[in-house]
N, C-alpha and C positions, 0 to 999 in steps of 0.2 A: 638652667632656666635663663640666666642672664644673656646667654648667646642668642636666645630666641626673641629678645626685645627688638622692636623696630628701630633702626638707626636713623636718627634725625640730623646728626652731625657727621660729616665725612672727614677723613683724615684722623690722625691720632696725635695727642700731645705727648704720648709716651710709647715706648716699645710695647707690643701686645703682651709679651710675657710678663711685663711688670704689672699689668692689670690682673693677670692670673695669679701671680705671686701675692698681690695685695689681698685678693679674695680668699685664697687658700690659707694664708697665714693669719688672716683675721679670724677665720673659722677655728684655727688651732688655738689662738690665744683666748678665744671666747669660750671654748668647750673643753680644752685639754685639762684633765685633772690628774696630776702626777700622784703616785702612791708613796712618794718619799719626800723628805724635807732636807734642808741644808744644801751643801755643795753638790750632793748627788742629783738634786732636782735640776740644777743648772746643766750638769753633764747629760742628763736625760733629754733636756730641752735641745741641746746641741745634737744629740743622736737623732732626735725626732726630725729636726730640719735636714740632717744628712740623709736619712732614709727617704724623706719626702723628695728631696732633690734627685736621689738615685732612681726612685720609682717613676719620677716624671721625666727622666732622662735629661736632666739639666746639666750644663757643662760646668761641673764643680772643678775649680782650679786649685783651691786651697780649702783644707778642712780645719776644724778646731785645733788651735795650738800652732798653726803655721806662722812663719815669720816674714812672709812675703805676700804681695798681691800680684797675681799673674807672673810670678817669678821675679818680680822687682823688689829689691831691698829698699828700706827707708833711706832717705838722703842723710839723716843724722848718724845712721849706724845703730840706733836703738833697735832692740829686738822686740818689736811690738808683737803681741799675740793677736791673731785674727781668728774670728769664729768660723766664718765661711765666706768664700769668694766664688762668684759665678763669672765666668769669662765668655761672653758672647762675641760674635764677629765684630759688632760695632759699638759695644759698650760693656762696662763692668758693673757688677752689683756686689757691694761690700756690706756684709751683715755684722751687726753687733746684737747679741742675745742676752737678755736679763730676765730671769724668772725668780723674783725675790719676794719674800713676805713683807719686807720693808719697802718704803718708797725708793725709787731709783734716785741715786745721789747726783748732784750736779757734776761731780767728777766723772761719772760714767759717760755722760754725753760730751763733756769737754775733752776727755781723753780720746774718745772715738773720733771726734772731729779733728783733733790734732794728728791722730794717726794718718788720716787721709791727706792732710796737708804735708806731712813728712814724706809720704810716698810720692806725692805730686811734685815734690822738689827734687826727685831723683834724676839721674842722668839719662834714663830711658825715655827717649823722645816719643816713641810710639805709645808708651803707657801714658805719658802726659797728655797726648792728643786724644786718647780714647775716653769718651765720657764716663765719668765715675759716679754712679748712683750709690747712695748710702741708705740702708734700711736699719732702723733701730727697732728691734722686735722685743716687746716687753710683755711678760705674763701678768704684770700688775698695772694699775692705773698710774699714769704719769702726772707729775705736778704741772701746774699752769706754766711755770717758768721753763720746765723741760720742753713743753710743746712750743713755746715761743722761741726757744733756742733752736729747736729743730727747724722751724720755719725760717729763721734768719740764715741758716746754713744750707737750706734746701734738702734737709734729711727727711725721708719718709718714716714717720713714727707709726707703728702699728701696735695698738693696745686694746684691751677689752672695752666694749661698750661704746667706742668711738669709731664710726665708719671711717676707714682710712681715706685720706684725701684723694689718692689715686683712684680708688674704687668709686668715690663720689664723682670724680671727673668722668669716668666711664659711664656711669648712670645718667649724668647730665646730658650726654649725647644720645640718649635713648628716649623714645616716647613711651610713657607709661600711663595707661588710662586710670590706674588706681592712685596716681600721685595727686595729692591735694595740698593747697596752701603754698605752692611754690610756683609763682608766675614764670612765664617764659623768659622774661628779662633776667630773673635770678638764675634760671637754668643756664642761660647764656653767660652770665657772670661767672658761674662755677667753671664752665667750659674754658673760658678765657683766662681766669685767674689762677687756677690750680697749677698749670705748667710754669707759672712764674714763682710759685711758692715751693714746689718740689722740683729740684733741678740738679743736674750734675755739678760736682764740686768745682770743675773748671769754670762753669758759667758764673757761680757765685764769686769766685776769686776775681775773675775778670771784671765783674760788676763792682766789686768792692774797690778795685783799683781805680775804676772810672769815677767813683764817688769821692775819692780822697781829695780834700781841698774844696769840695762843693758843699752847699747847704742841704743837699738832698740825702736822707738816710736810706739805708738798704730797704727797710720796711718801716713805715710809721706805726706808732702804737695803735692808731685807729684801724689801720689796714690789718694788723695782726689780730686785733680784737674782733673785727668783723669776720675774718677767716675762721677763727676758732669758735667764737660764741654764736655766730649766725650761720655761716656756711657749713662748717663741719658739725656743730652740735645740733642746731635747730633744723636746718635744711637736711642734714644727714639723717636725722631722726624721721623726717617726713618720707624720705626715700626708703628708709628701713621699714616703716609702716606700710608703704606701698608694696614692697616686696613681700612682706608678711601676708598681705591681703591676697597676693597672687599665689603664694605657697607658704603656709605658716611654718614649715620646717625647712625652708630653702638653705639656711645657714647650717643647721644641724645635719642636713643631708650632705652638704659639702664636706663637713668634718667627718661624717661617717665614711665617706668615700676615701678619705685619707687614713683614718684611724683603724686599720685592720691590724691583725697580729704582727704582720711584717713591718709595718710602717709607723707604729705608734708605741714606742717603748714607754713603760711606766703608766699606761692608761689603766683606769679602774675597770 
């Protein structure tokens, strides 16, 4: 359904496959109901992502438990475990998966971010130059602090009930006659702002270095509050309502297309 929407903005702030990943994985965290608890739930979550990537013919370079990203070892020598890595021609996508009954801890995001930095410091010049996108996929709701941390470091957080920012960016570039309460100026703001919030790690590191010694922060409190409370939460809900008006089961249908017997381990 989304592909049929009239395009009002040309060009893309993100690789096209990142939009598809955001939509499909949002459907997964919204509707997947595993039949087990404990550590097995996390392993099923990893298997679900793996089967999805295989069925979509995505270039999986590393699978759960791997110690490298695109064959590159960490600069420190620490044997970091990685959940899934996709290696495209012009960019890399590094996943961290959590499907917990408790709230995601700060250490989960801190360690994930540090992993990326450790690999980015490696001797592999080609790896360092290839844009590294990070996706934190959570089966539970994140804390506000976790969302802010993800924004600070350009990480795409995908969690239930919150339209992912990359998906919101895609929708802001489309014309929807069912969209209400979102003026054109705000649609344009989403289009311009989200690529500054979700970015490859190299871009964040470069920007951080430029800001050292200056009075300018990476992101002000007000900017993060507006991005989360207004753009993602409020404007995102208006877009969600607009999509529901076009097709009340648009997201469920997307999940159903993913969750057949081959591709959805642990589904009820």
